[in-house]
C-alpha positions in Angstrom: -44.0 32.0 -36.1 -40.7 33.2 -37.5 -41.6 31.7 -41.0 -44.9 33.2 -41.0 -43.5 36.7 -40.6 -40.8 35.9 -43.3 -43.7 34.8 -45.6 -45.4 38.0 -44.9 -42.2 40.2 -45.4 -41.8 38.1 -48.9 -45.4 39.0 -49.9 -45.0 42.6 -48.9 -41.5 42.8 -50.6 -42.9 41.3 -53.8 -45.9 43.4 -54.3 -43.6 46.7 -54.0 -41.4 45.3 -56.4 -44.4 44.4 -58.7 -46.0 47.7 -58.5 -42.5 49.9 -58.9 -41.1 47.8 -62.0 -42.0 48.2 -65.5 -41.7 50.5 -68.0 -42.8 53.4 -66.2 -40.3 53.9 -63.4 -42.5 54.4 -60.2 -40.9 54.4 -56.5 -41.9 51.8 -54.2 -42.7 54.1 -51.5 -44.9 56.2 -54.4 -46.8 53.2 -55.5 -47.7 51.9 -51.8 -49.0 55.4 -51.2 -51.1 55.4 -54.2 -52.4 52.2 -53.0 -53.1 53.4 -49.6 -54.8 56.4 -51.0 -57.8 54.2 -52.6 -58.7 53.1 -49.0 -62.1 54.6 -47.9 -61.3 57.2 -45.2 -57.6 57.6 -46.0 -56.1 60.5 -47.9 -52.3 60.5 -48.4 -50.8 62.3 -51.2 -48.5 59.9 -53.1 -46.5 62.3 -55.2 -47.4 60.7 -58.2 -49.0 62.2 -61.5 -52.4 61.0 -62.4 -51.1 58.7 -65.2 -48.8 56.9 -62.7 -51.8 56.5 -60.3 -53.9 54.9 -63.0 -50.9 52.5 -64.3 -50.7 51.6 -60.3 -54.2 51.3 -59.8 -55.8 49.8 -63.0 -52.7 47.7 -64.5 -50.2 46.9 -62.2 -52.1 46.3 -59.0 -54.7 43.7 -60.4 -51.9 42.2 -62.4 -49.7 41.9 -58.7 -53.1 40.5 -56.7 -53.6 37.9 -59.5 -50.0 36.6 -59.4 -50.3 36.5 -55.6 -53.7 34.3 -55.8 -52.5 32.1 -58.9 -49.3 31.4 -56.9 -51.0 30.8 -53.6 -53.5 28.2 -55.1 -50.6 26.2 -57.2 -48.3 26.1 -54.2 -51.0 25.0 -51.5 -52.6 22.7 -54.3 -49.0 21.2 -55.0 -48.6 20.7 -51.2 -52.1 19.3 -50.7 -51.4 16.6 -53.5 -48.1 15.7 -52.1 -49.6 15.2 -48.7 -52.7 13.3 -49.6 -50.7 10.8 -52.2 -47.7 10.6 -49.8 -45.7 11.3 -53.0 -42.8 14.0 -53.2 -43.0 14.4 -56.8 -46.7 15.6 -57.1 -47.9 18.6 -58.2 -51.2 20.5 -59.4 -51.1 19.2 -62.8 -51.2 15.5 -61.4 -54.9 14.4 -62.4 -54.7 15.7 -66.1 -55.9 19.1 -64.6 -53.6 21.1 -67.0 -54.3 18.8 -70.0 -58.0 19.2 -69.3 -57.6 23.0 -69.4 -55.2 23.3 -72.2 -58.0 21.3 -74.2 -61.0 23.5 -73.2 -59.0 26.7 -74.0 -57.8 25.4 -77.4 -61.3 24.4 -78.3 -62.5 28.0 -77.4 -59.4 29.9 -79.4 -60.0 27.6 -82.6 -63.8 28.1 -82.3 -63.1 31.6 -83.0 -65.1 32.5 -79.5 -62.2 34.4 -77.9 -62.1 37.0 -81.0 -66.0 37.1 -81.3 -67.1 38.7 -78.1 -66.4 41.1 -75.6 -66.3 38.6 -72.7 -63.4 36.0 -73.7 -65.0 32.5 -73.1 -61.3 30.9 -73.0 -60.9 31.0 -69.1 -64.4 29.4 -68.5 -63.7 26.8 -71.3 -60.1 26.2 -69.5 -62.0 25.8 -66.2 -64.7 23.3 -67.5 -61.9 21.3 -69.3 -60.1 21.1 -66.0 -62.9 20.0 -63.8 -63.8 17.5 -66.4 -60.5 16.2 -66.5 -60.3 15.5 -62.6 -63.8 13.8 -63.1 -62.6 11.6 -65.9 -59.6 10.5 -63.7 -61.5 9.9 -60.7 -63.7 7.6 -62.6 -61.0 5.6 -64.2 -59.1 5.4 -61.1 -62.3 4.2 -59.4 -62.2 1.0 -61.4 -60.5 -2.4 -60.5 -59.8 -3.9 -56.9 -57.7 -0.7 -55.9 -60.4 1.8 -56.4 -59.2 5.1 -55.6 -56.1 4.2 -54.2 -53.2 6.6 -54.7 -51.5 4.7 -57.2 -54.3 3.9 -59.1 -55.0 7.7 -58.9 -51.7 8.6 -60.3 -51.6 6.2 -63.2 -55.3 7.2 -64.2 -54.1 10.6 -64.1 -51.1 10.2 -66.4 -53.4 8.3 -68.8 -56.0 10.9 -68.8 -53.5 13.5 -69.1 -51.9 11.8 -72.3 -55.3 11.4 -74.0 -56.2 14.9 -73.5 -53.0 16.2 -74.6 -53.1 14.1 -77.8 -56.7 15.4 -78.4 -55.6 19.0 -78.0 -52.8 18.5 -80.5 -55.4 17.2 -82.8 -57.7 20.1 -82.3 -54.8 22.7 -82.9 -53.3 21.0 -85.7 -56.8 21.4 -87.7 -56.6 25.1 -87.7 -53.1 26.1 -87.9 -53.7 29.9 -88.1 -54.3 29.8 -84.0 -51.4 27.7 -83.0 -49.3 31.0 -82.0 -52.4 32.2 -79.9 -52.6 28.6 -78.3 -49.2 28.3 -77.3 -49.2 32.1 -75.9 -51.9 30.8 -73.4 -50.5 27.4 -72.7 -47.0 28.8 -71.9 -48.7 30.9 -69.1 -49.4 34.5 -68.6 -50.8 37.2 -66.0 -52.0 39.5 -68.6 -54.9 41.5 -67.0 -57.5 43.9 -68.5 -58.5 45.4 -65.0 -59.8 43.7 -61.9 -62.1 41.3 -63.7 -59.8 38.5 -63.8 -59.2 38.9 -59.7 -62.8 39.2 -59.0 -63.1 35.8 -60.9 -60.3 34.1 -58.8 -61.1 35.5 -55.6 -64.1 33.1 -54.4 -62.4 30.3 -55.7 -59.3 31.2 -53.6 -61.2 31.9 -50.4 -63.1 28.6 -50.5 -60.5 26.3 -51.4 -57.8 27.8 -48.9 -60.3 27.7 -46.3 -60.8 23.8 -47.1 -57.4 22.8 -47.4 -56.5 24.8 -44.2 -59.0 23.0 -42.3 -57.7 19.6 -43.6 -54.0 20.3 -42.6 -54.1 18.2 -39.6 -55.7 15.4 -41.4 -53.0 15.5 -43.8 -50.3 15.2 -41.1 -52.3 12.2 -40.1 -52.4 10.6 -43.5 -48.7 10.7 -43.7 -48.2 7.7 -41.5 -50.3 5.5 -43.8 -54.0 4.6 -44.5 -54.2 1.7 -42.1 -52.9 3.7 -39.4 -55.1 6.8 -40.0 -58.1 4.5 -40.0 -57.0 3.1 -36.6 -57.1 6.7 -35.3 -60.3 7.5 -36.6 -59.5 9.5 -39.8 -62.0 8.6 -42.6 -59.3 8.2 -45.0 -61.3 8.1 -48.7 -63.5 10.9 -47.8 -60.6 13.1 -46.4 -58.7 12.0 -49.6 -61.8 12.9 -52.0 -62.3 16.4 -50.1 -58.5 17.5 -50.4 -58.1 16.4 -54.0 -61.3 17.9 -55.1 -60.3 21.2 -53.5 -56.9 21.3 -54.7 -58.2 20.4 -58.2 -60.8 23.4 -57.9 -57.9 25.6 -57.0 -55.8 24.5 -59.9 -58.6 24.9 -62.3 -59.2 28.3 -61.4 -55.7 29.4 -61.4 -55.2 27.9 -64.9 -58.4 29.2 -66.5 -57.0 32.9 -65.8 -53.2 32.3 -66.2 -52.6 29.5 -68.5 -50.2 26.9 -67.9 -47.6 27.8 -65.1 -45.7 24.5 -64.1 -43.5 23.9 -61.2 -44.8 26.2 -58.7 -46.6 23.6 -56.7 -43.5 21.6 -56.3 -40.5 24.5 -55.9 -42.6 26.2 -53.3 -43.7 23.4 -50.8 -40.8 21.7 -50.9 -38.6 24.6 -50.1 -40.7 25.3 -47.2 -40.4 21.4 -46.3 -36.6 22.0 -46.2 -36.7 25.1 -44.2 -39.6 24.9 -42.0 -40.5 21.5 -41.1 -42.8 18.5 -42.4 -46.0 19.4 -41.0 -48.7 20.5 -43.0 -49.7 22.9 -40.3 -46.7 24.9 -41.2 -46.4 24.0 -44.7 -49.9 24.8 -46.3 -50.0 28.4 -44.9 -46.7 29.2 -45.8 -47.1 27.7 -49.3 -50.0 30.5 -49.8 -47.6 32.9 -48.6 -44.2 32.2 -50.4 -46.2 31.0 -53.3 -48.1 34.0 -54.1 -44.7 36.1 -53.5 -42.7 33.7 -55.9 -45.3 34.3 -58.7 -45.1 37.8 -58.5 -41.3 37.8 -58.5 -41.3 35.4 -61.2 -43.6 37.8 -63.3 -41.2 40.8 -62.9 -38.4 38.5 -64.5 -41.0 37.6 -67.1 -41.7 41.4 -68.0 -38.4 42.4 -67.8 -36.2 39.9 -69.2 -36.9 40.8 -72.9 -38.4 44.4 -72.6 -40.1 45.8 -74.0 -41.2 42.2 -75.1 -42.5 39.8 -72.6 -41.3 36.2 -71.6 -44.2 33.9 -70.8 -44.0 33.3 -67.1 -44.5 29.6 -67.7 -40.9 29.5 -69.2 -39.4 31.1 -66.0 -41.1 29.1 -63.6 -39.8 26.2 -65.8 -36.5 27.5 -65.9 -36.1 27.4 -62.1 -38.3 24.5 -61.6 -36.8 22.1 -64.0 -33.3 21.9 -62.5 -35.2 21.8 -58.9 -37.3 18.8 -59.9 -34.2 17.0 -61.1 -32.5 17.4 -57.8 -35.7 16.5 -56.0 -35.7 13.6 -58.2 -32.3 12.3 -57.3 -32.4 12.9 -53.6 -36.0 11.2 -53.2 -34.5 8.0 -54.4 -37.6 6.8 -55.6 -41.4 7.8 -55.0 -42.9 6.2 -51.5 -45.1 3.0 -52.0 -48.7 4.0 -51.3 
């Protein structure tokens, strides 16, 4: 309960800072009142000018909410992968999701589709590529005597990611004029043009969060081992498939609208595990709250570090995530056997 309150407070603080900090200085209180004024039936004088109110409602609030959704999906996907694979180093890009999304986006950008229409197909191409990568990984991991075991899926994910990354490099090198645009997308960003990206992500967030939260008790049972879970009546293969597919959908949706943002799925769940316990009944809900808050705060750093220029948010998360991963790798003393 204490950590749930802490997570809610972290989200509120991150949202207020995300609304207040930017080129146009706006007080957190004024920003909050401006948002409340848009609630039907609520009429509050925020004291902001019309221009400031437009900045809050049309630019900053959609970006903050998108950051909450993306961070929450990446964090809960990372926690789910770590639970279902019993691997403390697993993250949302484990099954080649990032490589597939990168390939799809690269093909769309190189084809010139992103500049030829009002509706950019890059997010859709990234989404299709991510899900295609998961399907390919599952197909490869299902062969042999250890079909769909955790070890075979992880190894298949590494192989698929390497193949798709090589294909992506090949595609972008054939059209060097768009390399800058491709790398901008690959490094991650939360640039929004309104509420359309939020509307695109919302249904995926709701569905995948509901599915993963419904399986949080089963993840606790899976942590004792497949054989023990089976004797307790848990359908191990079906549970693993549902959790992996839901986590991959969450990752694919996040990547489709934000590009590649690494380490969120490692930093947040492990921090919660250290502070709040090892039960996934605690880890998954808190990952949603703290994951969203973490990414909104990281986006603030990305916007302000080189103002007026904007640093890719993937660089910020990597700056914090890489040392964290090294410490985790040293402390884990190897990945548990599966």
